[in-house]
C-alpha positions in Angstrom: 54.6 61.4 42.9 51.6 62.4 40.9 48.3 60.8 40.9 49.2 58.9 37.8 52.2 57.4 39.6 50.2 56.5 42.8 47.7 54.3 40.9 48.9 52.2 37.9 47.0 53.0 34.7 44.5 50.3 33.5 45.6 49.0 30.1 42.8 48.7 27.7 41.6 45.2 26.7 43.0 44.3 23.3 40.1 42.8 21.4 40.4 41.6 17.8 37.9 43.5 15.6 36.6 40.1 14.2 35.9 39.0 17.8 33.8 42.1 18.3 31.7 41.3 15.2 31.1 37.8 16.5 29.7 38.7 19.9 26.1 39.7 20.5 25.1 43.3 20.0 24.9 44.2 23.7 28.3 42.7 24.7 29.8 44.5 21.7 28.7 47.9 23.1 29.9 47.0 26.6 33.4 46.3 25.3 33.4 49.5 23.3 32.5 51.5 26.4 35.2 49.9 28.6 37.9 50.4 26.0 36.9 54.1 25.5 36.8 54.6 29.3 40.3 53.2 29.8 41.7 55.3 27.0 40.2 58.4 28.5 41.6 57.6 32.0 45.0 57.0 30.5 44.9 60.3 28.6 43.9 62.2 31.8 46.7 60.6 33.8 49.3 61.5 31.2 48.1 65.1 31.1 48.2 65.3 35.0 51.5 63.7 35.6 53.4 65.4 32.8 56.4 63.0 33.2 57.7 60.4 35.6 56.4 56.9 35.0 53.6 58.1 32.7 56.2 59.8 30.5 58.4 56.7 30.6 55.5 54.5 29.5 54.9 56.9 26.6 58.5 56.9 25.6 58.8 53.1 25.6 55.6 52.5 23.6 56.4 50.7 20.4 56.4 52.7 17.2 53.8 51.9 14.6 54.9 49.6 11.9 55.4 51.0 8.5 52.5 50.3 6.2 50.2 49.2 9.1 46.5 48.9 8.3 43.8 46.4 7.4 45.4 43.2 6.3 43.8 40.0 4.9 43.7 37.0 7.2 42.8 33.3 6.9 39.5 32.8 8.6 40.7 29.5 10.0 43.4 31.4 11.9 40.9 33.7 13.6 40.6 32.7 17.2 38.4 32.3 19.1 35.8 31.1 16.6 32.2 32.3 16.9 31.2 28.8 18.1 33.6 29.2 21.1 31.2 31.6 22.7 29.6 29.8 25.7 26.2 31.0 24.7 26.7 30.0 21.0 24.0 27.3 21.2 21.6 29.6 22.9 21.8 32.4 20.4 18.7 33.6 18.6 18.5 33.6 14.9 19.0 37.3 14.9 22.2 37.0 17.0 23.4 34.1 14.9 22.8 36.0 11.7 25.3 38.7 13.0 28.1 36.4 13.7 27.5 33.8 11.1 25.2 35.1 8.4 25.1 31.8 6.4 24.4 29.6 9.4 21.0 30.2 10.9 17.6 28.4 10.8 15.8 30.7 8.3 18.6 30.4 5.8 18.7 26.6 6.0 14.9 26.4 5.8 15.1 28.2 2.5 17.9 25.9 1.3 16.0 22.7 2.3 12.8 24.2 0.8 14.4 24.5 -2.6 14.7 28.2 -2.8 17.0 29.2 -5.7 20.0 31.2 -4.7 22.3 33.3 -6.8 24.6 31.7 -9.3 26.8 33.3 -12.0 26.1 30.3 -14.4 23.5 30.9 -17.1 20.1 29.5 -16.2 19.7 28.0 -19.7 22.8 25.8 -19.1 22.7 25.2 -15.4 19.2 25.8 -14.1 19.9 24.1 -10.8 23.2 25.8 -10.0 21.5 27.9 -7.3 19.7 25.0 -5.7 21.6 22.9 -3.1 18.5 20.8 -2.2 15.7 20.1 -4.6 12.1 21.3 -4.1 9.5 19.3 -2.3 7.5 16.9 -4.4 5.5 13.7 -3.9 6.0 10.9 -6.4 3.7 7.9 -6.4 4.6 5.8 -3.3 6.7 8.5 -1.6 6.1 11.1 1.1 6.0 14.8 0.5 9.6 15.6 0.7 12.5 16.9 -1.4 12.8 15.3 -4.8 16.0 13.5 -4.1 14.6 11.8 -1.0 11.2 11.1 -2.8 13.1 9.3 -5.6 15.1 7.3 -3.1 11.9 6.2 -1.4 10.2 5.1 -4.6 13.3 3.2 -5.7 14.1 1.5 -2.5 10.6 0.9 -1.2 8.8 0.0 -4.4 10.8 -0.5 -7.5 13.5 -2.7 -6.0 11.4 -5.1 -3.8 8.4 -5.3 -6.1 10.5 -5.6 -9.2 12.5 -8.4 -7.7 9.2 -10.1 -6.7 7.8 -9.7 -10.2 10.9 -11.4 -11.8 10.9 -14.2 -9.1 7.1 -14.9 -9.5 7.4 -15.0 -13.3 10.3 -17.4 -13.1 8.5 -19.5 -10.5 5.3 -19.7 -12.6 7.3 -20.8 -15.7 9.0 -23.5 -13.6 5.7 -24.7 -12.2 4.2 -24.7 -15.7 7.1 -26.7 -17.1 7.1 -29.4 -14.5 3.3 -29.8 -14.6 2.6 -29.2 -18.3 6.0 -30.2 -19.8 7.2 -29.4 -23.3 4.5 -28.9 -26.0 5.3 -31.7 -28.5 3.9 -32.6 -31.9 0.9 -35.0 -32.0 1.9 -36.4 -35.4 5.3 -37.5 -36.8 7.3 -35.1 -38.9 7.0 -35.4 -42.7 10.5 -34.3 -43.5 9.2 -31.5 -45.8 10.5 -28.2 -44.6 9.0 -24.7 -44.7 11.2 -21.6 -44.3 9.8 -19.8 -41.3 12.5 -17.1 -40.9 14.8 -15.7 -43.5 18.5 -15.2 -42.7 17.9 -11.4 -42.4 15.0 -12.0 -40.0 17.1 -14.3 -37.9 20.1 -11.9 -37.8 17.7 -9.1 -36.7 16.2 -11.3 -34.0 19.4 -12.6 -32.6 21.2 -9.3 -32.6 18.2 -7.8 -30.7 18.1 -10.7 -28.3 21.8 -10.6 -27.5 21.6 -6.9 -26.8 18.5 -7.3 -24.7 20.0 -10.1 -22.6 23.2 -8.1 -22.1 21.2 -5.1 -20.9 19.0 -7.2 -18.7 21.9 -9.0 -16.9 23.8 -5.8 -16.4 20.7 -4.0 -15.2 19.9 -6.8 -12.7 23.4 -6.7 -11.3 23.3 -2.9 -10.9 19.8 -3.0 -9.3 19.9 -6.1 -7.2 23.5 -7.2 -7.2 24.3 -5.8 -3.7 21.8 -8.2 -2.2 23.1 -11.5 -3.7 26.6 -10.8 -5.2 28.1 -8.3 -2.8 28.1 -10.7 0.2 29.9 -13.3 -2.1 32.3 -11.2 -4.1 33.1 -8.5 -1.5 32.9 -4.8 -2.0 36.1 -4.4 -4.1 35.3 -7.1 -6.7 31.7 -6.2 -6.8 32.5 -2.5 -7.3 34.7 -3.4 -10.3 32.0 -5.7 -11.7 29.3 -3.1 -11.4 31.5 -0.5 -13.0 32.3 -2.7 -16.0 28.6 -3.7 -16.4 27.5 -0.1 -16.2 29.9 0.8 -19.0 28.7 -2.2 -21.1 25.1 -1.2 -20.4 25.7 2.3 -21.7 27.4 1.1 -24.9 25.0 -1.7 -25.7 22.0 0.5 -25.2 22.3 2.3 -28.6 22.8 -1.1 -30.3 19.5 -2.3 -28.7 17.8 0.9 -30.1 18.9 0.1 -33.7 18.1 -3.6 -33.5 14.7 -2.9 -32.0 13.9 -0.6 -34.9 14.9 -3.4 -37.3 12.7 -5.8 -35.4 9.6 -3.5 -35.6 9.9 -2.8 -39.3 10.8 -6.5 -40.1 8.0 -8.2 -38.3 5.2 -5.6 -38.0 3.3 -6.9 -41.1 3.1 -10.4 -39.8 2.1 -9.3 -36.4 -0.9 -7.2 -37.5 -4.0 -8.2 -35.4 -6.6 -10.4 -37.0 -10.0 -11.7 -35.9 -8.7 -15.2 -35.4 -6.5 -13.9 -32.6 -9.5 -13.4 -30.3 -10.3 -17.1 -30.7 -6.7 -18.0 -29.8 -6.9 -15.9 -26.7 -10.3 -17.2 -25.7 -8.9 -20.8 -25.6 -5.6 -19.7 -23.9 -3.7 -20.8 -27.0 -4.1 -24.4 -26.0 -1.4 -24.0 -23.4 -3.5 -25.6 -20.6 -4.8 -28.5 -22.6 -6.8 -29.2 -25.7 -6.0 -28.5 -29.3 -4.1 -25.4 -30.2 -6.4 -22.9 -32.0 -5.5 -22.1 -35.6 -3.4 -19.0 -36.2 -1.5 -17.3 -38.9 2.3 -16.9 -39.0 2.3 -15.5 -35.4 -0.3 -16.3 -32.9 -2.0 -13.9 -30.5 0.6 -14.6 -27.7 3.5 -13.7 -30.0 1.7 -10.6 -31.2 1.1 -9.5 -27.6 4.9 -9.8 -27.0 5.5 -7.8 -30.2 3.1 -5.0 -29.6 3.2 -4.9 -25.8 6.8 -5.8 -25.2 8.9 -4.8 -28.2 6.9 -1.8 -29.5 5.2 -0.3 -26.4 7.5 -1.1 -23.5 10.5 -1.2 -25.8 9.8 2.4 -26.9 9.6 3.6 -23.3 12.8 1.8 -22.3 14.6 3.2 -25.3 13.4 6.7 -24.8 14.1 6.8 -21.1 17.5 5.1 -21.6 18.6 7.5 -24.2 17.6 10.3 -21.8 19.6 8.8 -19.0 22.6 8.5 -21.3 22.1 12.2 -22.2 21.9 11.4 -25.9 18.6 13.3 -26.7 19.1 16.9 -27.9 17.3 19.9 -26.5 17.3 18.9 -22.9 19.2 20.4 -19.9 19.0 17.1 -17.9 18.2 18.4 -14.5 18.2 16.2 -11.4 14.5 16.0 -11.3 14.2 15.0 -14.9 16.8 12.3 -14.5 15.1 10.9 -11.4 11.7 10.7 -13.2 13.4 9.1 -16.3 15.1 6.5 -14.0 11.8 5.5 -12.4 10.1 5.2 -15.8 13.0 3.3 -17.2 13.2 0.8 -14.3 9.4 0.1 -14.2 9.2 -0.4 -18.0 12.3 -2.6 -18.1 11.0 -4.9 -15.3 7.7 -5.3 -17.1 9.5 -6.0 -20.4 11.8 -8.5 -18.8 8.9 -10.4 -17.3 7.2 -10.6 -20.7 10.3 -11.6 -22.5 11.0 -14.3 -20.0 7.7 -16.0 -21.1 8.7 -15.6 -24.7 12.2 -17.2 -24.1 10.6 -20.1 -22.3 8.2 -20.9 -25.2 11.0 -20.5 -27.7 13.3 -22.9 -25.8 12.0 -25.4 -23.3 8.3 -24.8 -23.8 7.8 -26.0 -27.4 9.6 -28.6 -29.5 11.0 -27.1 -32.7 10.6 -23.5 -31.8 14.3 -22.8 -31.0 15.4 -24.8 -34.0 13.2 -22.6 -36.2 14.9 -19.4 -35.1 18.4 -21.0 -35.2 18.1 -22.7 -38.7 15.1 -20.9 -40.1 13.0 -24.0 -41.1 10.2 -26.0 -39.6 8.6 -29.2 -40.6 5.2 -29.3 -42.3 3.7 -31.0 -39.2 5.0 -28.3 -36.9 3.5 -25.6 -39.1 0.2 -27.4 -39.4 -0.2 -28.0 -35.7 1.0 -24.6 -34.4 0.1 -22.2 -37.2 -2.6 -23.9 -39.2 -3.8 -20.8 -41.1 -0.2 -19.9 -42.1 0.3 -23.5 -43.3 -3.0 -23.4 -45.3 -1.8 -20.2 -47.1 1.5 -21.9 -48.0 -0.3 -25.0 -49.2 -2.7 -22.8 -51.3 0.3 -21.0 -52.9 -0.5 -17.6 -51.3 2.8 -17.6 -49.4 6.0 -19.2 -50.8 7.5 -22.0 -48.7 10.9 -20.7 -49.5 11.2 -16.9 -49.3 14.9 -16.4 -49.4 17.6 -17.7 -51.8 19.4 -20.7 -50.4 23.1 -20.2 -49.6 23.9 -23.3 -51.6 22.7 -22.7 -55.2 23.0 -26.5 -56.0 20.6 -27.4 -53.2 17.1 -28.4 -54.2 14.3 -25.9 -53.5 12.2 -26.4 -50.4 10.5 -28.6 -49.5 13.6 -30.7 -49.0 14.4 -34.2 -47.9 15.2 -34.9 -44.3 16.8 -38.0 -42.8 16.3 -40.0 -46.0 12.7 -39.3 -46.6 11.6 -37.7 -49.9 9.4 -34.8 -50.4 
């Protein structure tokens, strides 16, 4: 027997090429050296023996398959995985970058830092397509962190708790005022003579805007605070359906609120123009805390504050940010950061506006006798006009302002002032 027959040849270790690429650089070279050595030893044995067992092994070697070569393979079928290496968790970033180029600390630091990667989408249409995580920012009330987390901190730590507190304190203050001060009533009996305070068009404008606002306020409250007081009662499934329906209603009623608010502004802006008498009304607190109510024109300083501060200023911010969130404003790409800022602005302005309108609703319903009837029917008694809006009443008595500004729906009805409950004008 030859030397090749006396000692069995060592078969080379069969190593998948992908496994070689996954192992550290040094171990890769060690495997290459051992494989090459085994192949050289086998070649020498075959040359020395010439035949016998070595020739038999060569004769029984499988023939290469037709068309053999590099073939595609599902990466999930490649075993063992790179993470199966016992030293996987101890690899340096350089070693990890060789076996898993997209899974190492430097790469993830860039991702979390907001570094923009490559994207085939055009930047003008998708400027954030190459950003998995937003850049670091610091919004008022948040830490210096990525923009998504900063927005979450502002919403959950500031807007939600303090917004709920604002609405609760406002409601509590109105309740305390009602039970201590009571309804503001007339000091003298009604005369039966009526003055038109709001025309049908003005009332239609007001009520359409009011209905839209209340719908948006209720749906917004449920979406923002509903998980705290409705979710435990309704359960996740029913509350989920309710929130979805109200979100859809919110998005569709929003444009209606925009239109009616514009009508409100152009309809009532002339009567809400500030006058010097408004400062006297403010200085005396409008007589809300006792004493005689200061004289005012058609709208007092409190109503003008609601108009300019609530309807015009806050309403414009709510409308602008709401249209942006609905993606109805042209010329914007609507990135995540822009939407987050718009949401924070929208939420803050809406909460302030709701608190202000709550006071307006209170005075117009429980707080003052005759106020709700004036907006519902359009007319007030002479006594009501004289006690609450003395300067407006004086202008009507002097003939500067007509007592009846619209055409009555019933042409046969007598012109205002009219009789009420059997008393004559």
